[in-house]
N, C-alpha and C positions, 0 to 999 in steps of 0.2 A: 315255765322254761327259761325265763329272763331270772326266778330267784332263783334258780341251779345255777348260773352263771354267776350269779351276784355271789353267791354261796362260795363256790372254787376260786373266783377272785378274792376273795375275803382271805380265805384260808392258805391261798397262795403268799398273799401279801404280809401276811401273820407270822408264815415262815420265814420269809425272805429278812422282814424284821429281826425274828430270833436268831436266824443264822447270823447277821451283820451284829447283833449284841454279843451273841458268843464268840465271834471273832475279835471284836475289837477288845473285850476282856481276855481274852486266852492267855495263858502264860509264854508263848509264844511270842507276844507283843509286847511284854513287859517293858524289854528296853526302849521299845521304838516309843511304848508310852511315857514314857521317863522322859526322854530326848525331849519329846513334844511338849512337855505338859512347862520346861525348862525355856523355851522358846521366848514368851514375852520376856522374860530376865536379859533375854540377849540381845536386847534393843537399847541403845542409848537414852539417856534420860533424854527428852524433848528441852526441857528447860536449861538443861547443859550446851546441848545443840544449838536451840536458836539466839543463845548469848554468843557464841564463837561466829556467829554468821554474820553479825555487823547490826548496825541498828537497832541494840537494847537500848531502851528509857531506864535510867536507873536513877 
């Protein structure tokens, strides 16, 4: 009986994973994925902000 429950849980987890992958790479998310991929470049450079905060040792 435990093996059947484990099998059902495994299949449910696999289907959930495949559903998330399908959703993440669907054409409707292309714009959101492009925007999210550019987020690291929208943050100011740490070297420039630390110099402007004072206490720089040059």
